[in-house]
MARVOTI-55611 format. One record per residue: residue number from 1; residue in three letters; x, y negated, z negated of N, C-alpha, C, O, CB in turn. Coordinates in steps of 0.001 Angstrom, whole numbers, plus 500000, padded with zeros to 6 digits. Glycine has a CB too. Layout:
BEGIN
<NUM, 'ALA', <X, Y, Z>, <X, Y, Z>, <X, Y, Z>, <X, Y, Z>, <X, Y, Z>>;
...
This chain:
BEGIN
<1, 'UNK', <500647, 501412, 499637>, <500217, 500424, 499538>, <500856, 498763, 500075>, <501733, 498147, 499469>, <500032, 500663, 498407>>;
<2, 'UNK', <500366, 498429, 500960>, <501012, 497235, 500743>, <500716, 495714, 499649>, <499622, 495336, 499229>, <500971, 496930, 501990>>;
<3, 'UNK', <502233, 495000, 499374>, <501675, 494161, 498613>, <501605, 492634, 498758>, <502420, 491913, 499332>, <502145, 494432, 497642>>;
<4, 'UNK', <500466, 492276, 498123>, <499825, 491379, 499098>, <499823, 490177, 498149>, <499383, 490394, 497020>, <498282, 491875, 499717>>;
<5, 'UNK', <500303, 488784, 498474>, <500703, 487483, 497491>, <499133, 486968, 496869>, <498227, 486537, 497583>, <501603, 485980, 498578>>;
<6, 'UNK', <499078, 487106, 495589>, <498222, 486418, 495166>, <497304, 484821, 495673>, <496139, 484615, 496013>, <498830, 486410, 494221>>;
<7, 'UNK', <498071, 484253, 495567>, <497932, 483036, 495976>, <498803, 482385, 497347>, <499987, 482649, 497555>, <498199, 482376, 494796>>;
<8, 'UNK', <498049, 481580, 498134>, <498957, 481290, 499454>, <498348, 479947, 499736>, <497128, 479822, 499837>, <498817, 482468, 500866>>;
<9, 'UNK', <499324, 478766, 499885>, <498944, 478090, 500009>, <498759, 477419, 501703>, <499763, 477134, 502357>, <499448, 477707, 499087>>;
<10, 'UNK', <497071, 477193, 502369>, <496890, 476998, 502654>, <496361, 475529, 503175>, <495644, 474640, 502717>, <496889, 477714, 502438>>;
<11, 'UNK', <497266, 475812, 504644>, <496617, 473771, 505065>, <495778, 473818, 506348>, <495495, 474661, 507199>, <498240, 472306, 505626>>;
<12, 'UNK', <495418, 472085, 506012>, <494075, 471798, 507050>, <494672, 470771, 507632>, <494691, 469680, 507061>, <492467, 471375, 506422>>;
<13, 'UNK', <495320, 470977, 509001>, <494751, 470427, 510298>, <493775, 470004, 510622>, <492679, 470474, 510314>, <494740, 470974, 511032>>;
<14, 'UNK', <494030, 468722, 511526>, <492966, 468350, 512492>, <492852, 469229, 513620>, <491912, 470024, 513636>, <493164, 467029, 513000>>;
<15, 'UNK', <493663, 469201, 514554>, <494229, 470242, 515424>, <495691, 470904, 515883>, <495962, 471664, 516812>, <493818, 469885, 516339>>;
<16, 'UNK', <496433, 470364, 514953>, <498321, 470647, 515259>, <498588, 472150, 514856>, <499491, 472808, 515373>, <499583, 469504, 514041>>;
<17, 'UNK', <497718, 472650, 513875>, <497988, 473870, 513471>, <499381, 474654, 513418>, <500415, 474728, 512755>, <497241, 474460, 514136>>;
<18, 'UNK', <498448, 475442, 515065>, <499445, 475706, 515941>, <500681, 475013, 515992>, <501684, 475598, 515586>, <498981, 475631, 517004>>;
<19, 'UNK', <500772, 473722, 516480>, <502306, 472688, 516821>, <502726, 472957, 515244>, <503905, 472615, 515155>, <502055, 470463, 517373>>;
<20, 'UNK', <502309, 473369, 514124>, <502951, 472828, 512625>, <503260, 473913, 512219>, <504097, 474026, 511323>, <502073, 472052, 511488>>;
<21, 'UNK', <502846, 474641, 512608>, <502936, 476605, 512052>, <505051, 476794, 513232>, <506120, 477020, 512665>, <500433, 478366, 513510>>;
<22, 'UNK', <504897, 476625, 514539>, <505678, 476630, 515562>, <506888, 476284, 514881>, <507911, 476919, 514624>, <505264, 475789, 516673>>;
<23, 'UNK', <506477, 475016, 514637>, <507783, 474112, 513945>, <508182, 474412, 512737>, <509387, 474248, 512545>, <507552, 472678, 513767>>;
<24, 'UNK', <507454, 474862, 511714>, <508217, 475883, 510338>, <508604, 476951, 510647>, <509604, 477388, 510078>, <507401, 476334, 509145>>;
<25, 'UNK', <508183, 477442, 511282>, <508743, 478911, 510986>, <510153, 478616, 512156>, <510924, 479576, 512176>, <507347, 480529, 511489>>;
<26, 'UNK', <510498, 477611, 512958>, <511392, 478149, 513567>, <512534, 476501, 512276>, <513606, 476019, 512639>, <511102, 478268, 515828>>;
<27, 'UNK', <512229, 476339, 511731>, <512824, 475387, 511145>, <513508, 476687, 509530>, <514690, 476822, 509216>, <511452, 473818, 510856>>;
<28, 'UNK', <512554, 477250, 508997>, <513047, 477977, 507643>, <513639, 479432, 508639>, <513552, 479873, 509785>, <511436, 478357, 506168>>;
<29, 'UNK', <514260, 479763, 507322>, <514301, 480972, 507759>, <514505, 482344, 507392>, <514792, 482488, 506203>, <514822, 480856, 508317>>;
<30, 'UNK', <514434, 483452, 508116>, <513693, 484374, 507421>, <511108, 484422, 506906>, <510255, 484605, 506037>, <514927, 484048, 505937>>;
<31, 'UNK', <511460, 483962, 508865>, <509760, 482904, 508196>, <509485, 483998, 509974>, <510310, 484471, 510756>, <509613, 479843, 508107>>;
<32, 'UNK', <507883, 484007, 509968>, <507683, 484346, 511445>, <506334, 484440, 511128>, <505878, 484881, 510073>, <508442, 485687, 512200>>;
<33, 'UNK', <505425, 483811, 512516>, <504098, 484386, 512010>, <503585, 485132, 512542>, <503626, 485613, 513674>, <503224, 483747, 511841>>;
<34, 'UNK', <502758, 485328, 511218>, <501757, 487198, 511236>, <500654, 487045, 512543>, <500812, 487582, 513639>, <500359, 487592, 509249>>;
<35, 'UNK', <499771, 486383, 512241>, <498492, 485831, 512660>, <498241, 484768, 513002>, <498374, 483629, 512553>, <497751, 485898, 512003>>;
<36, 'UNK', <497640, 485479, 514336>, <496339, 483638, 514609>, <494841, 484175, 515051>, <494662, 485247, 515629>, <496970, 482207, 516540>>;
<37, 'UNK', <494183, 483594, 514819>, <492598, 483898, 515523>, <492525, 482511, 516098>, <492920, 481581, 515395>, <491065, 484319, 514317>>;
<38, 'UNK', <491933, 482211, 517640>, <491834, 481574, 518420>, <490276, 481331, 518169>, <489686, 481918, 517261>, <492417, 482064, 519563>>;
<39, 'UNK', <489678, 480475, 518986>, <488073, 480164, 518518>, <487733, 480952, 520516>, <488460, 481245, 521466>, <487492, 477599, 517970>>;
<40, 'UNK', <486698, 480973, 520319>, <485768, 481993, 521502>, <484764, 480863, 522019>, <484416, 479783, 521543>, <484697, 483595, 520686>>;
<41, 'UNK', <484431, 481572, 523221>, <483120, 480823, 523319>, <482766, 480489, 522606>, <483332, 479432, 522328>, <482237, 481142, 523659>>;
<42, 'UNK', <481946, 480753, 521880>, <480938, 480292, 520447>, <481025, 479267, 519583>, <480092, 478759, 518960>, <480942, 481165, 519476>>;
<43, 'UNK', <482849, 478794, 519540>, <483033, 477517, 519513>, <483436, 477759, 518297>, <483908, 478881, 518116>, <482012, 476538, 519830>>;
<44, 'UNK', <483368, 476592, 516843>, <483195, 475637, 517558>, <483991, 474718, 517288>, <483600, 473732, 516664>, <482134, 475287, 517574>>;
<45, 'UNK', <485218, 474844, 517685>, <486185, 474479, 518472>, <486843, 475428, 520028>, <486760, 476613, 520354>, <487144, 474333, 517404>>;
<46, 'UNK', <487616, 473960, 520822>, <487527, 474781, 522115>, <488213, 476339, 522241>, <489102, 477060, 521789>, <488220, 473882, 523189>>;
<47, 'UNK', <487483, 476300, 522871>, <487752, 477951, 523525>, <489348, 478391, 523868>, <489987, 477851, 524771>, <486881, 478098, 525177>>;
<48, 'UNK', <489925, 479536, 522938>, <491292, 479633, 523150>, <492227, 478959, 522203>, <493408, 479174, 521928>, <491533, 479181, 524371>>;
<49, 'UNK', <491125, 477848, 521674>, <492211, 477002, 520518>, <492732, 477894, 519363>, <491910, 478628, 518815>, <491376, 475658, 519663>>;
<50, 'UNK', <493889, 477902, 518985>, <493571, 477700, 517510>, <492843, 477519, 516575>, <492811, 476376, 516121>, <493829, 477230, 517231>>;
<51, 'UNK', <492024, 478539, 515965>, <490981, 478309, 514772>, <492373, 478740, 513071>, <492403, 477923, 512151>, <489108, 479946, 515088>>;
<52, 'UNK', <493033, 479659, 513029>, <493379, 479526, 511976>, <494967, 480710, 512076>, <494951, 481604, 512922>, <491999, 479806, 510962>>;
<53, 'UNK', <496114, 480559, 511209>, <496828, 480925, 511911>, <498059, 481024, 510097>, <498539, 480084, 509462>, <496995, 479822, 513512>>;
<54, 'UNK', <498180, 482770, 509792>, <498995, 483247, 508619>, <500238, 482928, 509441>, <500253, 482968, 510671>, <498775, 484930, 508006>>;
<55, 'UNK', <501363, 482584, 508613>, <502828, 482695, 508727>, <503481, 482597, 507113>, <502869, 482259, 506100>, <503405, 481390, 509789>>;
<56, 'UNK', <504817, 482978, 507227>, <505296, 483584, 506769>, <506836, 482012, 506144>, <507319, 481417, 507107>, <505374, 485014, 507830>>;
<57, 'UNK', <507123, 481776, 505385>, <508178, 480468, 505747>, <509416, 481526, 504102>, <509083, 481822, 502954>, <507076, 477880, 505248>>;
<58, 'UNK', <510455, 481698, 504686>, <511440, 481397, 503072>, <510703, 483478, 502666>, <511201, 484120, 501742>, <510369, 479176, 501309>>;
<59, 'UNK', <509967, 483866, 503250>, <508777, 485087, 503082>, <508112, 484830, 501659>, <508335, 485563, 500695>, <509499, 486841, 503103>>;
<60, 'UNK', <507533, 484063, 501629>, <506053, 482775, 501333>, <504991, 482544, 502002>, <505106, 481653, 502844>, <506328, 481408, 501399>>;
<61, 'UNK', <503789, 483147, 501897>, <503036, 483696, 503076>, <502094, 482351, 502685>, <501579, 482079, 501600>, <502318, 485555, 503065>>;
<62, 'UNK', <502057, 481656, 503874>, <500795, 480222, 503942>, <500204, 480833, 504566>, <500374, 482013, 504874>, <500944, 478641, 504586>>;
<63, 'UNK', <498826, 479607, 505068>, <497836, 479628, 505878>, <497571, 478405, 506336>, <497576, 477371, 505668>, <496834, 480162, 505383>>;
<64, 'UNK', <497263, 478555, 507849>, <496852, 477284, 508617>, <495505, 477923, 509486>, <495128, 479007, 509931>, <498275, 476612, 509735>>;
<65, 'UNK', <494926, 476119, 509395>, <493063, 475867, 509362>, <493271, 474469, 510700>, <493796, 473386, 510439>, <492116, 475031, 507072>>;
<66, 'UNK', <492778, 474817, 511942>, <492834, 473872, 512591>, <490959, 473123, 512045>, <489944, 473801, 512205>, <493295, 474432, 514312>>;
<67, 'UNK', <490937, 471942, 511547>, <490061, 472261, 510236>, <488867, 471010, 510968>, <487644, 471138, 511025>, <491028, 471833, 508237>>;
<68, 'UNK', <489777, 469725, 511508>, <489239, 468862, 511973>, <489909, 467588, 511297>, <490986, 467443, 510718>, <487885, 469091, 511867>>;
<69, 'UNK', <488879, 466731, 511584>, <490041, 465059, 510683>, <489306, 465259, 509510>, <489777, 464768, 508484>, <489849, 462820, 511386>>;
<70, 'UNK', <488159, 465930, 509436>, <487495, 465386, 507794>, <488934, 465322, 506052>, <489041, 464661, 505019>, <485847, 467162, 507323>>;
<71, 'UNK', <489355, 465955, 506436>, <491128, 466337, 505318>, <492365, 465593, 506099>, <492692, 465491, 507281>, <491776, 468568, 505306>>;
<72, 'UNK', <492891, 465122, 504845>, <493922, 464443, 505145>, <495350, 465246, 504648>, <495543, 464053, 504887>, <493680, 463075, 504536>>;
<73, 'UNK', <496305, 465859, 504298>, <497793, 465863, 503406>, <497476, 464117, 502662>, <496887, 463118, 503075>, <499720, 465999, 504815>>;
<74, 'UNK', <498216, 464459, 501414>, <498505, 463492, 500918>, <499282, 463720, 499411>, <498549, 464277, 498594>, <497334, 462791, 500976>>;
<75, 'UNK', <500287, 463468, 499046>, <501614, 463427, 498739>, <501426, 464097, 497129>, <502270, 464364, 496273>, <502312, 461764, 498921>>;
<76, 'UNK', <500086, 464218, 497142>, <499906, 464431, 495339>, <499724, 465999, 495043>, <499439, 466514, 493962>, <498291, 463544, 494618>>;
<77, 'UNK', <500108, 467020, 497040>, <501052, 468138, 497051>, <502327, 468301, 497882>, <502899, 467285, 498276>, <500359, 469133, 497349>>;
<78, 'UNK', <502664, 469148, 498086>, <504303, 468116, 497976>, <504718, 469733, 498105>, <504339, 470460, 497188>, <504983, 466806, 496049>>;
<79, 'UNK', <505539, 470372, 499288>, <506665, 471765, 499186>, <508060, 471634, 499163>, <508805, 471157, 500019>, <506577, 472695, 500361>>;
<80, 'UNK', <508469, 472414, 497400>, <509275, 471867, 496938>, <510403, 472872, 497592>, <510024, 474033, 497745>, <509060, 471624, 495489>>;
<81, 'UNK', <511726, 472559, 497989>, <512061, 473531, 498988>, <513823, 472921, 498404>, <514347, 471816, 498544>, <511274, 473273, 500989>>;
<82, 'UNK', <514463, 474492, 497582>, <515370, 474102, 496429>, <516150, 474570, 497847>, <515695, 475272, 498750>, <515472, 474900, 494582>>;
<83, 'UNK', <517552, 473909, 497730>, <518771, 473879, 498882>, <520702, 474254, 497864>, <521134, 473408, 497081>, <518652, 471641, 499787>>;
<84, 'UNK', <521162, 475026, 498031>, <522380, 475514, 497759>, <523206, 474434, 498117>, <523843, 473817, 497263>, <522695, 476759, 498414>>;
<85, 'UNK', <523240, 474179, 499221>, <524477, 472996, 500049>, <524037, 471689, 500342>, <522952, 471185, 500054>, <524987, 473454, 501607>>;
<86, 'UNK', <525134, 471116, 501034>, <524233, 469772, 501292>, <524218, 469354, 502579>, <523795, 468283, 503015>, <524674, 468561, 500535>>;
<87, 'UNK', <524904, 470633, 503400>, <524442, 471135, 504567>, <522807, 471385, 505124>, <522070, 471160, 506084>, <525072, 472247, 504518>>;
<88, 'UNK', <522825, 471787, 504267>, <521441, 473115, 504230>, <520355, 471434, 503967>, <519445, 471159, 504750>, <521482, 474968, 502155>>;
<89, 'UNK', <520763, 470408, 502594>, <519782, 469201, 502577>, <519131, 468890, 503980>, <517941, 468851, 504292>, <520567, 467875, 502088>>;
<90, 'UNK', <520592, 468620, 504947>, <520372, 467473, 505616>, <519984, 467194, 506647>, <519607, 466140, 507159>, <521037, 466991, 505662>>;
<91, 'UNK', <520198, 469383, 507360>, <519426, 470089, 508454>, <517897, 470468, 507591>, <517002, 471181, 508046>, <520410, 471648, 509084>>;
<92, 'UNK', <517896, 470152, 506974>, <515995, 470465, 506111>, <515280, 468712, 506395>, <514162, 468257, 506634>, <516132, 470918, 503396>>;
<93, 'UNK', <516573, 468192, 506213>, <515551, 466363, 505908>, <515488, 465683, 507119>, <514926, 464611, 507342>, <516418, 464959, 504743>>;
<94, 'UNK', <516394, 466723, 508236>, <516865, 465891, 509789>, <515748, 466407, 510270>, <515086, 465602, 510924>, <518435, 466282, 510810>>;
<95, 'UNK', <515114, 467946, 510128>, <514180, 468698, 511136>, <513147, 468306, 510682>, <512181, 468307, 511445>, <514176, 470191, 511287>>;
<96, 'UNK', <512936, 467759, 509077>, <511270, 468083, 508414>, <510601, 466270, 508942>, <509459, 465834, 509096>, <511285, 468475, 505864>>;
<97, 'UNK', <512413, 465446, 509126>, <511813, 464099, 509396>, <511242, 463532, 511411>, <510616, 462738, 512113>, <513274, 463026, 508710>>;
<98, 'UNK', <511999, 464584, 511363>, <511655, 464178, 513447>, <510781, 464104, 514350>, <510143, 465109, 514665>, <512055, 464868, 514336>>;
<99, 'UNK', <510640, 463279, 514759>, <509453, 462966, 515723>, <508570, 462174, 514866>, <507575, 461942, 515551>, <508653, 464305, 516347>>;
<100, 'UNK', <508436, 461643, 513713>, <507964, 460939, 513636>, <507212, 460934, 512169>, <506186, 460348, 511824>, <507501, 460911, 514692>>;
<101, 'UNK', <508266, 461969, 511292>, <508200, 462385, 510099>, <508782, 460989, 509079>, <509873, 460593, 509489>, <509065, 463819, 510061>>;
<102, 'UNK', <508343, 460331, 508058>, <508985, 459562, 507172>, <509736, 459554, 506038>, <509249, 460063, 505028>, <508440, 459093, 506948>>;
<103, 'UNK', <511326, 458858, 505985>, <511868, 459580, 504495>, <511405, 459080, 503536>, <511312, 457857, 503639>, <513266, 459555, 504130>>;
<104, 'UNK', <510931, 459649, 502273>, <510671, 458666, 501395>, <511650, 458798, 499988>, <512448, 459727, 500112>, <509121, 458750, 501117>>;
<105, 'UNK', <511776, 457998, 498542>, <512777, 458217, 497379>, <512307, 459384, 497479>, <511432, 460066, 498010>, <512796, 457450, 495925>>;
<106, 'UNK', <513834, 459398, 496272>, <514250, 460817, 495616>, <513932, 462400, 495881>, <513471, 463279, 495152>, <513835, 460711, 494455>>;
<107, 'UNK', <514571, 462373, 497826>, <514087, 463803, 498581>, <512985, 463766, 498564>, <512572, 464882, 498249>, <514405, 465126, 498091>>;
<108, 'UNK', <512086, 462990, 498754>, <510651, 463404, 498740>, <510519, 462514, 501057>, <510881, 461592, 501789>, <509355, 462182, 496702>>;
<109, 'UNK', <509591, 464020, 500981>, <509849, 462415, 503144>, <508229, 463160, 503000>, <507712, 463751, 502051>, <511676, 463121, 505854>>;
<110, 'UNK', <507649, 462798, 504560>, <506631, 463686, 505204>, <506704, 464098, 506490>, <506240, 463285, 507289>, <505504, 463177, 505157>>;
<111, 'UNK', <507021, 464834, 506826>, <506673, 465603, 508072>, <505353, 465066, 508843>, <504242, 464866, 508352>, <506453, 467132, 507661>>;
<112, 'UNK', <505939, 464815, 510708>, <504865, 464296, 511269>, <502969, 464517, 511101>, <501819, 464099, 511239>, <505303, 464608, 512389>>;
<113, 'UNK', <503773, 465376, 510760>, <501843, 465904, 510412>, <501470, 465708, 509092>, <500358, 466064, 508702>, <501393, 467720, 510594>>;
<114, 'UNK', <502348, 465137, 508299>, <501549, 464222, 506947>, <501737, 465293, 505609>, <501755, 464871, 504452>, <499436, 463896, 507300>>;
<115, 'UNK', <501900, 467011, 506027>, <502470, 467605, 505005>, <503660, 466772, 503812>, <504643, 466181, 504258>, <503059, 468706, 505759>>;
<116, 'UNK', <503450, 466828, 502685>, <504786, 466308, 501869>, <505701, 467698, 501475>, <505229, 468814, 501256>, <504271, 465389, 500260>>;
<117, 'UNK', <507326, 467263, 501443>, <508550, 467974, 501774>, <509033, 467076, 500588>, <508826, 465862, 500590>, <509302, 467924, 503445>>;
<118, 'UNK', <509780, 467815, 499431>, <510863, 467851, 498935>, <512004, 468725, 498931>, <512129, 469890, 498551>, <510608, 467726, 498127>>;
<119, 'UNK', <512839, 467872, 499460>, <513984, 468516, 499594>, <515460, 468563, 498754>, <516375, 468079, 499420>, <514156, 468179, 500647>>;
<120, 'UNK', <515823, 469013, 497533>, <516207, 469343, 496801>, <516920, 470397, 496238>, <516493, 471466, 495802>, <515697, 469139, 496591>>;
<121, 'UNK', <518347, 469862, 496314>, <519551, 470847, 495610>, <519202, 471198, 494207>, <518549, 470606, 493347>, <521084, 470090, 495522>>;
<122, 'UNK', <519955, 472559, 494237>, <519364, 473077, 493156>, <520493, 472117, 491680>, <520132, 471723, 490571>, <519469, 475111, 493349>>;
<123, 'UNK', <521958, 472042, 492409>, <522565, 470705, 491180>, <521780, 470325, 490658>, <521542, 470704, 489511>, <523200, 469405, 491511>>;
<124, 'UNK', <521070, 469437, 491270>, <520299, 468779, 490474>, <519866, 468688, 489340>, <520187, 467822, 488525>, <519703, 468763, 490761>>;
<125, 'UNK', <518521, 470234, 489056>, <518290, 470601, 487996>, <519230, 470767, 486922>, <519029, 470282, 485809>, <517777, 471445, 488199>>;
<126, 'UNK', <520208, 471410, 487207>, <522079, 471515, 486088>, <521957, 470306, 485287>, <521669, 470184, 484097>, <524046, 471277, 487196>>;
<127, 'UNK', <522412, 468872, 486752>, <522690, 468163, 486092>, <522002, 467428, 485235>, <522513, 466912, 484241>, <523148, 467754, 486583>>;
<128, 'UNK', <520224, 467279, 485709>, <519866, 466365, 484112>, <519954, 467506, 483686>, <520065, 467479, 484911>, <518325, 465400, 483626>>;
<129, 'UNK', <520023, 468467, 483260>, <518936, 468562, 482195>, <520901, 468697, 480998>, <520927, 469332, 479943>, <517239, 470519, 482432>>;
<130, 'UNK', <521786, 468189, 481392>, <522810, 468047, 480526>, <522830, 467906, 478935>, <522284, 466814, 478774>, <523319, 467104, 480977>>;
<131, 'UNK', <523129, 468361, 477765>, <523197, 468016, 476828>, <523498, 466567, 476596>, <522659, 465997, 475899>, <523816, 468758, 476418>>;
<132, 'UNK', <524536, 465817, 477032>, <524082, 464719, 477254>, <524031, 464064, 477813>, <524640, 463979, 478879>, <524125, 464309, 476939>>;
<133, 'UNK', <522985, 462992, 477176>, <521903, 462342, 477234>, <522527, 461186, 478793>, <522101, 460943, 479922>, <521503, 461593, 475458>>;
<134, 'UNK', <523385, 460887, 478192>, <523909, 459509, 478847>, <524590, 460098, 480807>, <524762, 459374, 481787>, <525637, 458747, 477433>>;
<135, 'UNK', <524755, 461282, 480701>, <525153, 461888, 481641>, <523403, 461979, 482724>, <522996, 461255, 483634>, <525992, 463394, 480950>>;
<136, 'UNK', <522934, 462917, 482208>, <521750, 463169, 482429>, <521131, 462024, 482841>, <520062, 462404, 483320>, <521204, 463726, 481450>>;
<137, 'UNK', <521230, 460350, 482958>, <520592, 459419, 482668>, <521312, 458489, 483642>, <520727, 457430, 483868>, <520525, 459152, 481241>>;
<138, 'UNK', <522363, 458677, 484197>, <523344, 458719, 484975>, <523143, 459184, 486758>, <523388, 458657, 487843>, <524177, 459602, 484182>>;
<139, 'UNK', <522511, 460570, 486227>, <522196, 461178, 487226>, <520694, 461118, 488241>, <520507, 461584, 489365>, <522436, 462244, 486702>>;
<140, 'UNK', <519697, 460297, 487268>, <518496, 460059, 487552>, <519071, 458647, 488378>, <519019, 458570, 489605>, <517383, 460014, 486200>>;
<141, 'UNK', <519465, 457865, 487758>, <519375, 456242, 487446>, <520402, 456749, 489515>, <520391, 455854, 490360>, <520633, 455124, 485204>>;
<142, 'UNK', <520889, 457734, 489769>, <521518, 457762, 490819>, <520820, 458249, 492095>, <520916, 457903, 493272>, <522529, 458408, 490535>>;
<143, 'UNK', <519946, 459343, 491338>, <518791, 459686, 492459>, <517658, 458776, 492564>, <516835, 458939, 493464>, <518133, 461042, 492199>>;
<144, 'UNK', <517554, 457881, 491761>, <516405, 456744, 491767>, <516516, 455663, 493232>, <515860, 454963, 494003>, <516659, 455702, 490180>>;
<145, 'UNK', <517755, 456116, 492931>, <518757, 454817, 494328>, <518771, 455473, 495921>, <519045, 454961, 497006>, <521059, 454642, 493866>>;
<146, 'UNK', <518249, 457159, 495441>, <518473, 457842, 497095>, <517283, 457862, 498213>, <516265, 457300, 497810>, <518817, 459512, 496955>>;
<147, 'UNK', <517209, 458350, 499427>, <516228, 458599, 499780>, <516503, 460376, 499852>, <515890, 461108, 499075>, <515877, 457681, 500997>>;
<148, 'UNK', <517556, 460981, 500943>, <517770, 462001, 501072>, <519095, 462334, 499973>, <520135, 461685, 500080>, <517853, 462165, 502487>>;
<149, 'UNK', <518966, 463218, 499103>, <519747, 463533, 497968>, <521033, 464083, 498735>, <521229, 464800, 499716>, <518991, 464615, 496894>>;
<150, 'UNK', <521865, 463349, 497747>, <523570, 463304, 498083>, <524020, 464161, 497054>, <523977, 463874, 495857>, <524436, 461704, 497967>>;
<151, 'UNK', <524652, 465702, 497747>, <525429, 466279, 496373>, <526223, 464929, 495551>, <526015, 464333, 494494>, <526798, 467600, 496915>>;
<152, 'UNK', <526964, 464847, 496362>, <528514, 464419, 495764>, <528289, 463407, 494721>, <528817, 463428, 493609>, <529609, 463703, 496959>>;
<153, 'UNK', <527137, 462163, 495335>, <526777, 460984, 494310>, <525688, 460943, 493211>, <525083, 459998, 492704>, <526430, 459917, 495062>>;
<154, 'UNK', <525630, 462515, 492975>, <525167, 463545, 492077>, <526322, 463220, 490704>, <526423, 462675, 489605>, <525274, 465280, 492915>>;
<155, 'UNK', <527255, 464240, 492031>, <528494, 464903, 491029>, <529049, 463691, 490297>, <529287, 463782, 489093>, <529889, 465730, 491945>>;
<156, 'UNK', <529268, 462556, 490962>, <529496, 461484, 490401>, <529290, 460530, 489429>, <530003, 459906, 488642>, <529442, 461194, 490862>>;
<157, 'UNK', <528056, 460592, 489715>, <527473, 460199, 489191>, <527460, 460254, 487615>, <527611, 459286, 486869>, <526772, 460478, 489766>>;
<158, 'UNK', <527243, 461620, 487234>, <527556, 462843, 486371>, <528518, 462555, 485596>, <528424, 462092, 484459>, <527911, 464037, 487038>>;
<159, 'UNK', <530030, 462969, 486519>, <531038, 462090, 485888>, <531991, 461648, 485615>, <533162, 461934, 485367>, <531119, 462021, 485449>>;
<160, 'UNK', <530937, 460398, 485734>, <531479, 459211, 485870>, <532035, 458211, 484371>, <532542, 457100, 484524>, <530371, 458560, 486689>>;
């Protein structure tokens, strides 16, 4: 029996679900489209257009729907991505902000579909949890000045 993920993020798009799913699967390793359901002649969407899709990003199951313009994304929900290296941070940041995405502060961004992501180096948590409150505060102050997080700058603030 296959182990089923009990809770999956479900993303509501106007009509860009297929484009979004293909972009996300191309960006993240260990990712794939699992299934696509298309509208038939009975609608309610155009025949052949994607109604919904199930896909995996880094092994995590997601679902996407072309549900129309009734609902939009908000930064109140975001996807937190832990990155081991600056190269990974840079690559994900570049790919997710491309073609109309928006940079935000402190590692946050919106992709071109309006989905919010946090691209965060794992070292940030380690640096901010130091028992020395001064070190943690310096790291926090450095982070607050950044859009894309810079591991070396965070480490420099920690070691000041």
